PLY file of the C-alpha trace (Angstrom):
ply
format ascii 1.0
element vertex 90
property float x
property float y
property float z
element edge 89
property int vertex1
property int vertex2
end_header
159.15 85.23 60.98
156.46 85.72 64.03
158.54 83.51 66.64
162.15 85.68 66.72
159.90 88.34 67.15
157.41 87.09 69.89
161.50 85.98 70.63
162.68 89.51 70.87
160.27 91.54 72.78
160.01 88.53 75.74
164.01 89.15 75.55
163.36 93.25 75.76
161.24 93.87 77.60
161.84 91.30 80.33
166.25 92.57 80.23
165.10 96.58 79.54
163.04 96.45 83.16
165.46 94.95 85.40
167.79 96.83 83.72
165.53 100.51 84.36
165.20 102.46 87.35
162.07 100.08 88.29
164.17 97.04 88.49
161.57 94.98 87.31
158.95 94.17 86.15
155.76 95.50 86.35
154.35 92.50 87.70
157.43 91.84 90.29
156.45 94.78 91.14
153.36 94.80 91.88
154.21 92.20 94.78
157.27 94.18 95.55
160.26 92.87 94.09
163.15 94.40 92.27
165.98 92.72 90.67
169.61 93.85 91.88
173.40 92.11 91.67
175.36 90.66 94.68
175.96 94.13 96.40
172.05 95.05 95.91
172.70 97.45 93.21
170.36 98.68 89.30
172.11 95.76 86.87
172.31 96.51 84.20
171.16 95.93 80.72
174.11 93.25 80.07
173.96 91.43 82.88
169.34 91.36 82.63
170.19 89.54 79.52
172.57 87.39 80.81
169.60 86.66 83.79
167.50 86.18 80.99
168.92 83.43 78.82
169.94 81.52 81.75
166.52 81.06 82.18
166.03 79.10 79.37
169.05 77.10 80.46
166.38 76.38 84.00
163.75 75.52 81.49
165.29 72.98 79.16
166.97 71.12 82.40
162.95 70.96 83.50
162.82 73.39 85.63
165.13 71.91 88.09
166.31 75.61 88.35
163.53 77.22 89.63
163.30 74.04 91.47
166.59 75.22 93.49
165.07 77.73 95.03
163.79 76.83 97.98
167.30 75.38 98.79
169.75 78.02 97.74
170.76 80.23 101.32
169.89 83.29 98.99
166.58 81.50 97.12
168.10 82.02 93.80
167.65 80.15 91.06
169.45 79.05 88.41
169.38 82.04 86.20
169.86 84.08 89.29
173.59 82.53 90.37
174.68 82.60 86.51
173.26 86.35 85.84
175.11 87.08 89.32
171.42 88.31 90.81
169.29 88.96 93.23
165.87 88.93 93.54
164.33 90.29 96.88
161.36 92.58 98.43
162.00 96.03 98.57
0 1
1 2
2 3
3 4
4 5
5 6
6 7
7 8
8 9
9 10
10 11
11 12
12 13
13 14
14 15
15 16
16 17
17 18
18 19
19 20
20 21
21 22
22 23
23 24
24 25
25 26
26 27
27 28
28 29
29 30
30 31
31 32
32 33
33 34
34 35
35 36
36 37
37 38
38 39
39 40
40 41
41 42
42 43
43 44
44 45
45 46
46 47
47 48
48 49
49 50
50 51
51 52
52 53
53 54
54 55
55 56
56 57
57 58
58 59
59 60
60 61
61 62
62 63
63 64
64 65
65 66
66 67
67 68
68 69
69 70
70 71
71 72
72 73
73 74
74 75
75 76
76 77
77 78
78 79
79 80
80 81
81 82
82 83
83 84
84 85
85 86
86 87
87 88
88 89
């Protein structure tokens, strides 16, 4: 039961902050980063949810989805490509 609560809390935390007017979690904001769609607009809760769950896929394939960030033109991880999002300096 505790695992389920932790999972749900994590999902709502990340998706909620990334679709909020802040467009980022407090940690991303501290680094001056924001999450947007491909048109650099605020993302919806649904898109933020897709990004969150796509991160799980990136982790399942030995974090290769994160390594991709260094090799893509827009510096997108697999989760960003799947969700149609960008992370950039605000």
